[in-house]
C-alpha positions, 0 to 999 in steps of 0.5 A: 490038705490043700494042694501043692503049687505046680512047677509053673507056679514054682518057677514064676514065684522064684523069679518074683521073689528074686527080683524082690530081693534084688530090689530090697538090697538096692535100697540098702548098704551092702555092709548093713547087717541082717537081723535074721542072719546075724552072721551076715551083711547084705553083701553076704545074703546076696552073694550066697542067694546068687551062688545057690542059684548058679549051683541049681541052675547047673544042676538042672540045665546039665541034668546032673546026677550027683552034686557039683564038686566043691571046685565047680561051685567054687566058680560060682563066686560073686564079683567084689564091686557093688556096682557089679554084685546086683547085675551078677545076681540078676543074671544068675536068677535069670539063668536059673529060671531059664534052665527050669523053664527048658528042663524036661518034666521027666528031668533026671538030676540030683535031688537031697531031700527026703520024699522029694518030688520029681527033680524038675518040681523039686528044684523049682519049689526048692528055689522058690522058697530058698529065694523067698525066705532070702528076700525076707531077710533082705527086707528084715536088713532094710527095716533093722528088724524081724518084719511082720507076717503083713510086711513079709507078704507071703500068700497062703498057697505058697506059705502052705507049700513052703511048710510042707517042704520044710516040715515033710522034706527037711526035718525028717532027714537023718542029719536033722537035729530035732531029737528028744529023750522024752518023746512028744508028738507036734501038730502044726496047723494053719488057721487059714488053710486045709493042712496039718502036719504032726512030727513025732519026735524022738531020739530017732530021726523025726517021723512026719505025717501030713494030718493033725493028731488030736492027741499031740502034746503040742499044737502050734497055730497061725496064719499059714504065711505067719507059720511059714515065717515062724518055722523058718525062724523069721517070725513070732506071729505064731501060737503054742499050746500043750504040755510040751515046749515043742516050740523052743525045741524047733527054735534050738535045734532045727537049722536048715541047710540047702544040702 
């Protein structure tokens, strides 16, 4: 399997994606709907990501071993005015990047994914992909539709790293809703990267291995970027073959929350 991104690469990506998200938001109305997040407007999207940046930055900068209590998280609320919103967002993004850069490599801090990498790497990775996916949402708001893979402009290396975080990190959690009474195995395999993941789905938490299973009941393929978007429910440029509609199960049951 191809190597994953380094901490420095992820921090750089998080900063770049935050800039791209703000740039997209400047090109639309804050009241515009977000097709990929049907319950949100652009304002709510920007508020969400800005608050997440501040939440993550506080955990990293303070080396917190437990999540922030709700009363502290409420202090991250966005300003009401349009003129203030994007400067507020950009400030939070800079604070997050500064906190990640300043954090020691052996940072001890709260993390929340199964098999998480060391805390500094975990938070750099989580915020890079959190910001990238929501930057795609901002793009969708500008386009008024789901972006194509080419329009979303996700690199192969970044996509492979993000697929791994989603599939090997989020999906096996006990809170995951990916379940079935009739067990099956699904393999996810990019066509442009040496990487693969197999998920054993049953009535128990999914079990993930980082390899292809030739006997899997379903094979989901596409470029790494297409799979990244499709598995986050932000794209349709992927294909499925097999005897089980694994992608249907995924679409219905995989809904990621960030904590």
